[in-house]
C-alpha positions in Angstrom: 0.0 0.0 0.1 1.1 3.6 -0.6 2.5 5.1 2.6 3.3 8.5 1.5 2.4 11.1 2.8 0.5 9.7 5.6 0.1 11.7 8.9 1.6 11.0 12.1 -1.1 10.3 14.5 0.8 11.9 17.4 2.0 15.3 15.8 0.4 15.4 12.2 3.8 15.6 10.5 4.5 13.5 7.4 5.8 9.9 8.2 8.5 7.9 6.3 8.6 4.0 5.5 11.9 2.6 6.6 14.1 0.4 4.4 12.6 -2.7 6.3 9.2 -1.7 5.0 7.6 -2.8 8.4 7.9 0.6 10.3 7.2 4.1 9.6 9.1 7.1 11.1 7.9 10.6 11.8 9.9 13.2 10.2 9.2 15.8 13.2 9.0 13.8 16.3 10.9 10.7 15.6 8.2 8.4 16.5 8.2 4.9 14.8 5.1 3.2 14.2 4.8 -0.4 13.3 2.6 -1.2 10.1 1.1 -4.2 11.8 -2.5 -3.5 12.6 -2.5 -5.3 15.7 0.1 -2.9 17.0 -0.6 0.3 15.6 -4.2 0.5 14.3 -4.3 4.0 13.8 -1.6 4.1 11.4 -3.0 1.1 9.4 -6.4 2.7 9.3 -4.8 6.0 7.9 -3.2 3.8 5.2 -6.5 2.1 4.3 -8.5 5.4 4.3 -5.8 6.9 2.0 -5.9 3.8 -0.4 -9.8 3.9 -0.6 -10.0 7.7 -1.2 -7.3 7.2 -4.0 -9.0 4.1 -5.5 -12.4 6.1 -5.5 -11.0 9.2 -7.5 -9.3 6.8 -9.8 -12.8 5.1 -10.3 -14.6 8.2 -10.9 -11.8 9.2 -13.5 -12.2 6.2 -15.5 -15.9 6.0 -15.3 -15.8 9.9 -16.7 -13.6 8.6 -19.6 -15.9 5.4 -20.3 -13.2 3.0 -19.0 -15.9 0.9 -17.1 -14.0 -2.2 -16.9 -11.1 -0.3 -15.2 -13.5 1.7 -13.0 -15.1 -1.7 -11.6 -11.6 -3.0 -11.0 -11.0 0.1 -8.7 -14.1 -0.5 -6.8 -13.4 -4.0 -6.4 -10.5 -3.0 -4.8 -11.9 -0.6 -2.4 -14.7 -3.3 -1.5 -11.9 -5.6 -0.7 -10.7 -3.2 1.9 -14.0 -2.0 3.2 -16.7 -4.4 2.0 -19.4 -2.1 3.7 -18.3 1.0 1.7 -21.6 2.6 0.7 -20.4 4.9 -1.6 -18.5 2.3 -3.4 -21.5 0.3 -3.9 -23.6 3.2 -5.4 -20.6 3.9 -7.6 -20.6 0.1 -8.7 -24.2 0.5 -9.7 -23.6 3.7 -11.5 -20.9 2.2 -13.6 -23.2 -0.8 -14.4 -26.0 1.6 -15.5 -23.5 3.3 -18.1 -21.7 0.0 -19.1 -24.1 -1.1 -21.7 -23.8 -1.2 -25.7 -24.1 -3.6 -28.5 -21.5 -5.7 -26.8 -21.6 -5.1 -23.0 -24.9 -5.6 -21.1 -24.4 -4.8 -17.3 -27.6 -3.1 -16.5 -29.2 -5.7 -14.4 -26.2 -6.1 -12.4 -27.0 -2.6 -10.9 -30.1 -4.0 -8.9 -27.6 -6.2 -6.8 -25.1 -3.2 -6.1 -28.2 -1.0 -5.0 -29.5 -3.6 -2.7 -26.1 -4.0 -1.2 -25.8 -0.2 -0.8 -29.1 -0.1 1.2 -28.1 -2.9 3.4 -24.8 -1.1 4.5 -26.3 2.2 4.8 -25.3 3.8 7.8 -28.3 6.4 7.9 -31.8 6.5 6.7 -31.1 9.4 4.3 -28.5 7.0 2.6 -31.0 4.2 2.5 -33.7 6.3 1.1 -31.5 7.7 -1.6 -30.3 4.2 -2.8 -33.9 2.9 -2.7 -35.1 5.8 -4.7 -32.5 5.3 -7.3 -33.0 1.4 -7.6 -36.8 1.9 -7.9 -37.2 5.2 -10.0 -34.1 5.2 -11.9 -33.5 1.6 -13.0 -36.8 1.1 -14.8 -36.4 4.4 -16.7 -32.9 3.2 -17.8 -34.5 -0.5 -18.6 -36.9 1.3 -21.1 -34.4 3.4 -22.6 -31.8 0.2 -23.1 -34.7 -1.7 -24.7 -35.4 1.2 -26.9 -31.8 1.2 -27.9 -31.7 -2.6 -28.1 -33.1 -2.2 -32.0 -30.0 -0.2 -32.6 -27.9 -2.6 -31.0 -29.2 -5.3 -32.9 -28.4 -3.9 -36.1 -24.8 -3.0 -34.9 -24.5 -6.8 -33.6 -25.5 -8.2 -37.0 -23.1 -5.6 -38.9 -20.1 -6.9 -36.6 -20.7 -10.5 -36.5 -22.7 -11.3 -39.7 -25.0 -13.5 -37.9 -28.7 -12.7 -37.4 -29.5 -15.7 -35.3 -26.8 -14.8 -32.8 -28.2 -11.4 -32.6 -31.8 -12.5 -32.0 -30.5 -14.5 -29.0 -28.7 -11.8 -27.5 -31.8 -9.6 -28.2 -34.2 -12.0 -26.4 -31.5 -12.5 -23.4 -31.7 -8.8 -22.8 -35.5 -8.8 -22.8 -35.6 -11.5 -20.3 -33.0 -10.1 -18.1 -34.8 -6.6 -18.1 -38.2 -8.3 -17.5 -36.6 -10.4 -14.5 -34.9 -7.2 -13.1 -38.3 -5.3 -13.2 -40.0 -8.3 -11.5 -37.5 -8.3 -8.6 -38.1 -4.7 -8.2 -41.7 -5.2 -7.7 -41.1 -8.0 -5.4 -38.9 -5.6 -3.5 -41.5 -2.9 -3.4 -45.0 -4.1 -4.3 -46.5 -0.8 -4.0 -44.0 1.2 -6.2 -46.4 3.1 -8.5 -44.0 3.6 -11.4 -43.3 -0.2 -12.1 -46.7 -1.2 -13.7 -46.1 1.3 -16.6 -42.6 -0.3 -17.0 -43.9 -3.6 -17.6 -46.6 -2.1 -20.1 -44.0 -0.1 -22.0 -41.6 -3.3 -22.2 -44.3 -5.4 -23.9 -45.2 -2.6 -26.1 -41.5 -2.2 -27.3 -41.1 -6.1 -27.8 -44.2 -5.8 -30.3 -42.4 -2.8 -32.1 -41.5 -3.2 -35.7 -37.7 -2.9 -36.1 -36.0 -1.6 -39.3 -32.5 -3.1 -40.1 -30.3 -4.7 -42.6 -29.4 -8.3 -43.0 -25.9 -9.6 -43.3 -26.6 -9.6 -47.1 -27.5 -5.8 -46.9 -31.1 -6.2 -47.6 -33.5 -3.9 -45.6 -36.0 -5.4 -43.5 -38.8 -4.2 -41.3 -40.2 -6.5 -38.9 -41.3 -7.3 -35.1 -38.1 -9.3 -33.8 -39.0 -12.8 -33.2 -38.9 -14.1 -29.4 -39.7 -17.4 -27.9 -43.3 -18.4 -27.0 -42.3 -18.6 -23.5 -41.0 -14.9 -23.1 -44.0 -13.8 -25.1 -46.3 -15.2 -22.6 -44.2 -13.9 -19.6 -44.5 -10.2 -21.3 -48.1 -10.5 -21.7 -48.9 -11.8 -18.3 -46.7 -9.1 -16.6 -48.6 -6.6 -18.8 -52.1 -8.0 -17.8 -50.9 -7.7 -14.2 -49.6 -4.2 -14.6 -53.0 -3.0 -16.3 -54.9 -4.8 -13.5 -52.9 -2.7 -11.0 -53.3 0.4 -12.6 -57.0 -0.1 -12.7 -57.2 -0.7 -9.0 -55.4 2.5 -8.2 -57.5 5.5 -6.9 -57.0 8.3 -9.1 -58.0 10.7 -6.0 -55.5 9.1 -3.8 -53.5 11.7 -1.6 -56.3 14.4 -2.2 -58.2 15.6 0.9 -61.6 14.1 1.9 -64.0 17.3 1.8 -66.9 15.3 2.6 -65.8 15.2 6.3 -64.8 18.8 6.6 -67.5 21.6 8.2 -69.0 23.7 5.7 -66.8 26.8 6.8 -63.6 25.2 6.5 -64.6 23.3 3.0 -65.1 26.9 1.7 -61.4 27.4 2.7 -59.9 24.4 1.3 -61.8 24.8 -2.1 -61.2 28.7 -2.4 -62.1 31.9 -0.3 -64.6 32.2 2.6 -67.7 34.2 2.2 -66.3 36.9 4.5 -62.9 37.1 2.2 -65.3 37.3 -1.0 -67.1 40.2 0.5 -63.9 42.0 1.5 -62.4 41.5 -1.9 -65.7 42.9 -3.5 -65.8 46.1 -1.4 -62.2 46.6 -2.4 -63.0 46.5 -6.1 -65.7 48.8 -5.7 -63.7 51.3 -3.7 -61.1 51.0 -6.5 -63.8 51.6 -9.0 -65.1 54.6 -7.2 -61.8 56.2 -7.2 -61.3 55.6 -10.9 -64.5 57.2 -11.8 -63.9 60.3 -9.4 -60.8 60.7 -11.0 -62.4 60.6 -14.7 -65.4 62.9 -14.0 -64.4 65.1 -11.0 -60.8 65.7 -11.4 -61.0 66.5 -15.1 
């Protein structure tokens, strides 16, 4: 691990690694500290924290440069040092969300990373944020990915020249996204955004796709999928439509039937007294206007 420039826990000055590489020496006070965690846990903790900070920064830089495999490697190193590092699990989920094209498909891995981030969260705010990202962001990204699958499909054909392999990859991704949405619904059965995700997935699977075959011929058709997957999509859509039909469109609105008449007026608008006061003010303004026109002139 990197030692420089870890600070001395006694005086705060920089400490140097000795030739034996088993001790560190403070440049200011001369104290020697063992690198063995059992003897000097404070120094070992400083080393680990610095290592984690550096690797998290490396992971962010690599993600910004779309080096997702390298970023995942850095985050794995962080989690090897601190398995319950909440931000590292969130970063892995974010990396999995971005690491998707016609060659790579890691979106569904983000679900497990978010679940782990929820489990290791040290505050209710951290837990709520990770839960929100998983239940709201993931279905939206899944919908976007399925929309792009049609484009990936043509790229896959052009790259490999095998239409059957592209169809198998297309079905695999559809099945994976459907499974992820079902897992999210099991995790949070009352999440209101999920039913529309199932309906959108079934609709996209039935959308015609325009692409070119390996021979260069343009084709416009609905991509074929297995009867089993088609039945799964249909059942998921039927359940989603039934769930939406049961939802109360007035949920969350105040029940005015139990509010006294005077208060009901205030909930729905102005009270009678307020309306009278406003009317008098308008009449006064009108009177002043007429006075200015006919008297002053």
